[in-house]
MIFI-167662 format. One record per residue (C-alpha): residue in one letter; y negated, x negated, z. Coordinates in steps of 0.5 Angstrom, whole numbers, padded with zeros to 4 digits, always signed. Example, Ala and Ser with C-alpha at 12.3 -4.5 7.8 and 13.67 -1.06 7.14 Angstrom:
// MIFI-167662
A+0009-0025+0016
S+0002-0027+0014
//
This chain:
// MIFI-167662
M+0070+0034+0180
K+0065+0034+0185
F+0067+0028+0189
G+0062+0022+0188
K+0057+0027+0185
V+0049+0024+0186
D+0043+0028+0184
N+0040+0022+0180
P+0045+0018+0176
D+0040+0014+0172
K+0039+0011+0179
I+0046+0008+0180
D+0048+0001+0178
F+0054+0003+0174
T+0056-0005+0172
L+0063-0006+0173
P+0065-0011+0178
K+0068-0017+0176
T+0076-0017+0176
H+0079-0018+0183
K+0082-0025+0184
D+0088-0023+0186
T+0089-0018+0180
I+0088-0025+0176
T+0094-0028+0180
L+0098-0022+0179
F+0097-0022+0172
N+0099-0029+0171
G+0106-0027+0172
F+0106-0022+0166
K+0107-0024+0159
K+0102-0022+0155
P+0105-0016+0151
E+0106-0015+0144
K+0104-0008+0144
I+0100-0004+0150
N+0102+0003+0152
V+0095+0007+0152
F+0095+0015+0155
I+0088+0018+0155
G+0087+0025+0157
C+0083+0030+0161
A+0084+0033+0168
K+0085+0040+0166
W+0087+0044+0159
N+0084+0051+0161
R+0079+0054+0156
A+0074+0056+0162
D+0073+0048+0164
L+0073+0046+0157
K+0068+0050+0153
G+0068+0049+0146
F+0074+0045+0145
Y+0079+0050+0143
P+0078+0054+0136
R+0077+0061+0136
G+0083+0065+0136
T+0087+0059+0140
K+0093+0063+0143
D+0096+0057+0147
E+0091+0052+0150
L+0097+0047+0152
E+0100+0047+0146
Y+0093+0046+0142
Y+0091+0041+0147
S+0097+0037+0147
K+0096+0036+0139
Q+0089+0033+0141
F+0091+0028+0147
N+0097+0024+0148
S+0097+0026+0156
I+0094+0030+0161
E+0092+0029+0169
L+0095+0035+0172
N+0091+0037+0177
A+0094+0044+0178
T+0100+0041+0182
F+0095+0039+0187
Y+0094+0047+0189
R+0101+0049+0187
N+0108+0047+0187
F+0110+0050+0180
P+0117+0052+0180
A+0122+0048+0175
Q+0122+0053+0170
Q+0114+0052+0169
F+0115+0045+0168
E+0121+0046+0163
K+0116+0051+0159
W+0111+0046+0159
Y+0116+0041+0156
S+0118+0045+0151
K+0111+0046+0148
T+0108+0039+0148
P+0110+0034+0142
D+0114+0028+0143
K+0111+0022+0147
F+0106+0027+0150
K+0106+0025+0158
F+0104+0029+0164
F+0101+0025+0170
P+0102+0030+0176
K+0098+0030+0183
L+0102+0031+0189
G+0100+0037+0193
Q+0095+0038+0198
E+0101+0040+0203
I+0103+0033+0203
S+0097+0029+0202
H+0092+0034+0206
W+0095+0039+0210
K+0101+0035+0213
R+0098+0028+0212
L+0104+0025+0210
N+0108+0027+0217
G+0114+0030+0216
V+0114+0031+0208
A+0121+0029+0206
E+0123+0036+0204
V+0117+0038+0200
V+0116+0031+0197
N+0123+0032+0194
S+0122+0039+0192
Y+0116+0037+0188
L+0120+0031+0185
Y+0125+0036+0183
N+0121+0040+0179
F+0117+0035+0176
S+0124+0032+0174
N+0124+0038+0169
L+0119+0034+0165
Q+0124+0029+0163
E+0121+0023+0159
K+0115+0027+0159
L+0113+0025+0166
G+0108+0020+0167
T+0106+0016+0173
I+0106+0021+0179
F+0100+0020+0184
L+0098+0021+0191
Q+0091+0023+0193
L+0089+0022+0200
H+0084+0026+0204
A+0077+0022+0205
N+0078+0023+0212
F+0085+0019+0212
G+0083+0012+0214
P+0086+0006+0216
K+0089+0008+0222
N+0094+0012+0219
F+0096+0006+0215
D+0103+0007+0218
K+0104+0014+0215
L+0102+0011+0208
Q+0107+0005+0209
N+0113+0010+0211
F+0111+0014+0205
V+0111+0008+0200
E+0117+0005+0203
S+0121+0012+0202
W+0119+0013+0195
P+0124+0013+0190
K+0124+0006+0187
N+0125+0008+0180
T+0119+0014+0180
P+0112+0011+0178
L+0107+0012+0183
A+0100+0011+0184
V+0096+0012+0190
E+0088+0014+0191
V+0085+0013+0198
R+0078+0015+0199
H+0076+0013+0206
K+0071+0008+0206
D+0074+0003+0211
W+0080+0002+0206
F+0075-0002+0202
S+0070-0005+0207
D+0074-0009+0212
K+0077-0014+0208
A+0083-0015+0212
I+0085-0008+0212
A+0084-0008+0204
E+0089-0014+0203
D+0094-0010+0207
F+0093-0004+0203
Y+0094-0008+0197
Q+0100-0012+0199
L+0103-0006+0201
L+0102-0003+0194
E+0104-0009+0190
E+0110-0010+0194
Y+0113-0003+0192
N+0110-0004+0185
V+0105+0002+0186
A+0099+0003+0182
N+0092+0002+0186
V+0088+0008+0183
L+0081+0006+0181
V+0076+0012+0181
D+0069+0010+0177
T+0064+0015+0180
A+0057+0015+0181
G+0057+0016+0189
R+0063+0011+0191
R+0062+0005+0187
D+0066+0002+0193
M+0072+0005+0190
M+0071+0000+0184
H+0075-0005+0187
M+0078-0008+0181
R+0085-0010+0185
L+0091-0008+0181
T+0097-0008+0184
N+0102-0007+0178
N+0102-0007+0171
E+0098-0001+0170
A+0091+0001+0170
F+0091+0008+0173
V+0083+0010+0172
R+0080+0016+0174
Y+0073+0016+0170
V+0068+0021+0172
G+0062+0022+0168
A+0055+0024+0171
N+0053+0029+0165
H+0048+0024+0163
P+0047+0020+0157
T+0049+0013+0160
D+0057+0016+0160
Y+0058+0013+0154
D+0055+0006+0155
R+0060+0006+0162
L+0066+0008+0157
D+0064+0002+0152
D+0064-0002+0158
W+0071+0000+0160
V+0073-0002+0153
N+0071-0009+0154
K+0074-0009+0161
L+0081-0007+0159
N+0080-0012+0153
E+0080-0017+0159
W+0086-0015+0163
V+0090-0014+0156
S+0088-0021+0155
L+0091-0023+0161
G+0097-0019+0161
L+0096-0012+0162
Q+0101-0007+0159
N+0100+0000+0161
V+0093+0004+0161
H+0093+0011+0164
F+0085+0013+0163
F+0083+0020+0165
I+0076+0023+0164
H+0073+0028+0168
Q+0066+0030+0169
N+0062+0034+0174
L+0062+0039+0169
E+0068+0039+0165
K+0066+0042+0158
E+0064+0035+0155
S+0070+0031+0157
P+0073+0032+0150
L+0067+0029+0147
L+0067+0023+0152
A+0074+0022+0151
A+0074+0022+0143
H+0068+0017+0144
F+0073+0013+0148
I+0079+0013+0144
K+0075+0011+0137
N+0073+0005+0141
L+0080+0003+0144
N+0083+0004+0137
S+0078-0001+0134
E+0079-0006+0139
F+0086-0006+0140
D+0088-0004+0133
L+0091+0003+0136
N+0092+0009+0132
L+0091+0014+0138
R+0089+0021+0135
I+0081+0023+0136
P+0081+0030+0138
N+0079+0035+0132
S+0073+0038+0135
V+0069+0032+0135
S+0073+0028+0130
S+0069+0030+0124
S+0062+0027+0127
D+0060+0021+0130
S+0054+0025+0133
Q+0053+0026+0141
I+0052+0032+0144
S+0046+0031+0149
L+0049+0031+0156
L+0042+0032+0160
//
């Protein structure tokens, strides 16, 4: 994931911003959950990206991956609308309670820019539906040049989205965040239609750390910088999630990327271990790193 990459991550202030005041107001309407739902994963499962994660002789990468993690941020669907049969195969290969969080295709978000997309959206939704109960939140990632002048297009898309299908939206154009009035309109739209507002924690775009949740879901895309500070940043996220859970957050969907993806499972293992301790969870720590507390250098 190259978005937000910088040459000198040690010069970036990675301090997590304070929780947006309207997020706190939103949480005031939630009852503190007895149990939280936590799904943590990587963006991909292929061996070429996650070098060193798979034991020698592994024949089926998804089958192995899904026994180590409880979810995947399915980026592959951004590039291709896989047929229903493929999702049926993925469903059959993965354990109970595993979830896929697929990205809508670039044809929808980037090529057609939400114009006249009903037919292709319905095609994606039908294909995704073959994941059955393993389908998590679907997310729409808009192009960085899709600015607030296109608000009506986004509004029409959100309003027409099927109400019983969880959706998350990620906007990247800086004007969505720099203008408070625009930001407020955007946040209110998502909150009104129970759509998650994606948080992206990446070095070069700290404005995307808006800390404005719009429903009872923290959908976080964390991008490590292949730098030792990646661990400290994840520790800060444990504290932030603890704050939000104490206020009423119930659903945590957290996906770990890196500019070089090969270390993502290692970071995930560190994060899962700390979450297990903080929230008394029993999430599996990936086998490839669970036997040691040592941290491979990310320099």
